[in-house]
C-alpha positions in Angstrom: -91.2 8.7 -117.9 -91.5 8.0 -114.1 -89.9 9.7 -111.1 -86.8 7.8 -110.2 -87.1 7.6 -106.4 -84.5 6.5 -103.9 -85.7 5.4 -100.5 -82.7 5.7 -98.2 -84.0 4.7 -94.7 -82.1 2.6 -92.2 -85.3 1.1 -90.7 -85.5 -1.7 -93.3 -89.0 -2.8 -92.4 -90.4 0.6 -93.0 -88.4 1.2 -96.1 -89.6 -2.1 -97.7 -93.2 -1.4 -96.7 -93.0 2.1 -98.2 -91.4 0.7 -101.4 -94.0 -2.1 -101.7 -97.0 0.2 -101.4 -95.6 2.7 -103.9 -94.9 -0.2 -106.3 -98.4 -1.6 -105.9 -100.4 1.6 -105.8 -98.3 4.2 -107.6 -96.3 2.2 -110.2 -97.4 4.6 -112.9 -95.6 7.5 -111.1 -92.5 6.1 -109.4 -89.7 3.7 -110.1 -88.3 2.9 -106.7 -84.9 1.7 -105.4 -84.3 1.0 -101.7 -81.1 1.3 -99.7 -81.1 0.7 -96.0 -77.3 0.7 -95.3 -75.5 4.1 -95.0 -72.3 2.6 -96.2 -73.9 1.5 -99.5 -75.8 4.8 -100.3 -73.0 6.4 -102.2 -72.5 3.3 -104.3 -76.2 3.1 -105.0 -76.3 6.8 -106.2 -73.2 6.3 -108.4 -75.0 3.6 -110.3 -78.0 5.6 -111.5 -79.6 9.1 -111.4 -82.4 9.8 -109.0 -85.0 12.5 -109.4 -86.0 12.4 -105.7 -84.9 10.8 -102.5 -86.7 10.0 -99.2 -84.0 9.8 -96.6 -83.8 9.5 -92.8 -81.4 11.6 -90.7 -78.5 9.1 -90.8 -78.8 8.5 -94.6 -78.9 12.3 -95.3 -75.3 12.7 -94.1 -74.0 9.5 -95.7 -73.5 10.7 -99.3 -73.4 13.7 -101.6 -76.9 14.6 -102.5 -76.1 17.4 -105.0 -77.1 15.2 -107.9 -80.6 14.5 -106.5 -83.0 17.2 -107.7 -85.4 16.7 -104.7 -83.9 15.2 -101.5 -86.4 15.0 -98.7 -86.1 14.1 -95.1 -88.5 11.6 -93.7 -88.9 12.7 -90.1 -90.9 11.4 -87.2 -91.0 14.9 -85.6 -89.0 13.9 -82.6 -85.6 12.5 -83.6 -82.7 15.0 -83.2 -81.3 16.3 -86.5 -77.7 16.9 -87.3 -75.6 18.1 -90.3 -77.2 17.9 -93.7 -80.5 16.6 -92.4 -81.3 19.9 -90.8 -81.4 21.7 -94.2 -83.6 19.3 -96.1 -87.3 19.8 -96.7 -89.3 17.4 -94.5 -91.9 14.8 -95.0 -93.9 13.5 -92.1 -92.9 9.8 -91.6 -96.0 8.4 -90.0 -98.9 9.2 -92.3 -100.7 7.6 -95.2 -98.4 6.6 -97.9 -100.7 8.1 -100.5 -100.1 11.4 -98.7 -96.4 10.9 -98.9 -96.7 10.1 -102.6 -98.7 13.2 -103.3 -96.3 15.3 -101.4 -93.3 14.1 -103.4 -95.1 14.5 -106.7 -96.3 18.1 -105.9 -92.9 19.2 -104.8 -91.1 17.6 -107.8 -93.7 18.9 -110.3 -93.2 22.4 -108.9 -89.5 22.4 -109.7 -89.7 20.5 -112.9 -91.3 23.1 -115.1 -93.8 22.5 -118.0 -91.1 21.5 -120.5 -90.4 18.4 -118.5 -93.9 17.1 -118.5 -93.9 13.3 -119.4 -96.9 13.1 -121.6 -97.0 9.5 -122.7 -100.4 9.8 -124.5 -103.3 12.1 -125.0 -106.7 11.0 -123.8 -109.9 11.3 -125.7 -111.7 14.3 -124.2 -115.4 14.6 -123.9 -116.9 17.9 -122.7 -120.4 17.6 -121.0 -122.3 20.9 -121.0 -125.8 22.4 -121.0 -127.0 26.0 -121.2 -129.6 25.1 -118.7 -128.8 24.3 -115.0 -130.6 21.4 -113.4 -130.7 19.2 -116.6 -128.8 16.4 -114.9 -125.5 17.2 -116.6 -123.3 16.0 -113.8 -125.0 12.6 -113.5 -124.6 12.2 -117.3 -120.9 13.1 -117.1 -120.3 10.7 -114.3 -122.3 8.0 -116.1 -120.1 8.4 -119.2 -116.9 8.3 -117.0 -118.1 5.2 -115.2 -119.0 3.4 -118.4 -115.6 4.1 -120.0 -113.9 2.9 -116.8 -116.0 -0.3 -116.8 -114.8 -0.9 -120.4 -111.2 -0.9 -119.1 -110.3 2.6 -120.1 -108.3 4.7 -117.6 -110.9 7.5 -117.2 -110.5 10.8 -115.4 -113.5 13.0 -114.4 -112.6 16.6 -114.3 -115.1 18.9 -112.5 -114.8 22.5 -113.7 -118.2 23.7 -112.5 -118.1 26.9 -110.5 -119.7 25.1 -107.5 -118.8 21.5 -107.0 -121.1 18.6 -105.9 -118.3 16.0 -105.8 -119.0 15.1 -102.2 -122.5 13.9 -103.2 -121.0 11.3 -105.6 -117.8 10.1 -104.0 -117.1 8.8 -100.5 -113.6 10.2 -100.3 -113.1 14.0 -100.7 -109.8 13.6 -102.6 -107.0 16.1 -102.7 -108.1 19.5 -103.8 -107.5 20.5 -107.4 -106.6 24.0 -106.1 -103.0 22.7 -105.6 -102.8 22.3 -109.4 -104.3 25.8 -110.0 -101.5 27.3 -107.9 -98.7 25.6 -109.9 -99.6 26.0 -113.5 -96.0 27.0 -114.3 -94.9 23.6 -113.1 -95.4 20.1 -114.5 -99.2 20.0 -114.6 -99.4 16.5 -116.0 -97.3 15.2 -113.1 -99.3 17.1 -110.6 -102.6 15.7 -111.8 -101.2 12.2 -111.8 -100.0 12.6 -108.3 -103.2 13.9 -106.7 -105.9 12.0 -108.6 -108.0 9.6 -106.5 -109.7 6.4 -107.8 -113.2 5.8 -106.8 -113.4 2.1 -105.7 -117.0 1.7 -106.8 -116.8 3.0 -110.3 -113.1 2.9 -111.1 -113.2 6.6 -112.1 -110.3 8.9 -111.2 -111.2 12.3 -109.9 -109.8 15.3 -108.0 -111.1 17.0 -104.9 -113.1 20.2 -105.1 -111.5 23.6 -105.2 -110.7 25.1 -101.8 -112.8 28.2 -102.6 -114.8 29.8 -105.4 -112.1 32.2 -106.5 -109.7 29.3 -107.2 -111.8 28.4 -110.2 -113.2 31.9 -111.0 -109.8 33.5 -111.7 -108.7 30.9 -114.3 -108.2 32.2 -117.8 -109.0 30.3 -121.1 -105.3 29.6 -121.4 -105.2 28.2 -117.8 -108.0 25.7 -118.5 -106.3 24.7 -121.7 -103.2 23.8 -119.7 -105.3 22.0 -117.1 -107.0 19.9 -119.8 -103.7 19.1 -121.5 -102.1 18.0 -118.2 -105.1 15.9 -117.2 -105.2 14.2 -120.6 -101.5 13.4 -120.7 -101.7 10.2 -118.7 -105.2 8.8 -119.2 -107.3 7.1 -121.9 -110.4 9.2 -121.4 -111.2 12.6 -119.8 -114.7 13.6 -119.1 -115.0 17.4 -118.4 -118.1 18.5 -116.4 -118.7 22.2 -117.2 -120.9 24.9 -115.7 -123.9 26.3 -117.6 -122.2 29.5 -118.7 -120.7 29.8 -122.1 -117.8 32.1 -121.3 -114.3 32.1 -122.7 -113.2 29.2 -120.5 -116.1 27.0 -121.5 -115.6 27.9 -125.1 -111.9 27.0 -125.0 -112.8 23.5 -123.6 -115.6 23.0 -126.1 -113.1 23.8 -128.9 -110.4 21.5 -127.5 -112.7 18.5 -126.8 -112.9 15.6 -129.2 -116.6 15.3 -128.6 -119.3 17.4 -126.9 -122.3 16.1 -125.1 -125.1 18.7 -124.8 -127.5 17.6 -122.1 -131.2 18.5 -122.2 -134.1 17.4 -119.9 -137.0 18.3 -122.2 -138.3 21.1 -120.0 -139.5 24.3 -121.6 -136.7 26.3 -119.9 -134.1 23.9 -121.2 -135.6 23.9 -124.7 -135.7 27.7 -124.8 -132.0 28.0 -123.7 -130.8 25.3 -126.2 -132.7 27.2 -129.0 -130.9 30.4 -128.1 -127.6 28.6 -128.0 -128.1 27.1 -131.4 -129.3 30.3 -133.1 -127.4 33.0 -131.3 -123.9 31.6 -130.4 -121.3 31.1 -133.1 -119.6 28.3 -131.1 -122.6 26.0 -132.0 -121.5 25.9 -135.6 -117.9 25.1 -134.6 -118.9 22.1 -132.4 -121.8 20.8 -134.4 -119.7 18.1 -136.2 -118.7 16.6 -132.8 -121.9 17.2 -130.9 -124.2 14.6 -129.3 -127.4 15.8 -127.7 -128.3 13.8 -124.6 -132.1 13.6 -124.1 -132.0 13.1 -120.3 -134.7 11.9 -117.9 -136.8 10.3 -120.7 -137.1 13.6 -122.7 -138.2 13.4 -126.3 -137.4 15.5 -129.4 -134.6 17.3 -127.7 -132.2 17.1 -130.7 -132.6 18.6 -134.1 -133.1 16.1 -137.0 -129.5 16.5 -138.1 -128.0 16.1 -134.6 -126.9 12.8 -133.0 -129.0 12.0 -130.0 -128.6 9.7 -127.0 -131.7 9.0 -125.0 -131.4 8.3 -121.2 -134.2 7.3 -118.9 -135.4 9.0 -115.7 -133.9 7.2 -112.7 -135.8 7.5 -109.4 -133.2 7.3 -106.6 -132.3 9.4 -103.6 -128.6 8.6 -103.9 -127.0 10.7 -106.6 -124.3 8.0 -107.1 -127.0 5.4 -107.7 -128.4 7.6 -110.5 -125.2 7.9 -112.5 -124.4 4.2 -112.1 -127.8 3.3 -113.4 -127.5 5.7 -116.4 -124.1 4.2 -117.2 -125.8 1.0 -118.3 -127.5 2.8 -121.2 -124.3 4.2 -122.6 -122.4 2.3 -125.3 
């Protein structure tokens, strides 16, 4: 299901440009109809139902908008407003169309409610985790995501670490995931689809880092389950990058994941912590059938004999993005 969007703007060049970019860049989110003549707006709206509408001041007063769930005024900030246009929520006209798209999606998802989520599929979910910090877990998670994207799978990287290093790997900061945290009662799948950003180098979709630490810290296990379901609704693969704790939120994701990659670097500290996890935490027995141990940075004998193991080499590079791209070549 897509958002049925009406663009009702008298400036036909702008309306067609907006429609064309949405059709090219956001076809998975919107189905767009354009009307640039006020006298035809009512007729256009009679022919089909629209979920949202982007209207200029003249169009806003040209027809009854009561059947549109989310009518929005596209305003340049200077034109005088009269009648119905004065009461509509506003979208800034001259800005990046990706920002307009995100704005529409966020507003619509907030009023849709979770029961209207349009889950067309459920992605394969891989949780990447390690009990030891500094094992190279994030590079491994991104390498997996990049490999799956290169194989033609629509892949989403979901960073749920307490402190994010996204800016070290992607050029564009992306729109903060905090906006989703604040609207968990809305259509989470739609919110995720609207704010995700595609990295041009790897093809991986991702979300911007949280605005502050508490945005992540206050989430409950039930919250992260909703996040994961929403993220997986419109993708082929989801790779979840987890912090090193094994709290209730981490446990919930490990349980929900289709497979778990446990990353170790062969250091004495990492070996000791992995041993404690295996022998002292009951979640290990639950995830063992879907566990792959990643022997990172050329480490040896990280996995137990009965565990699946993936060996990855040590990559010497100053650029963190170069590291994960190199590692991606070693993943099937």
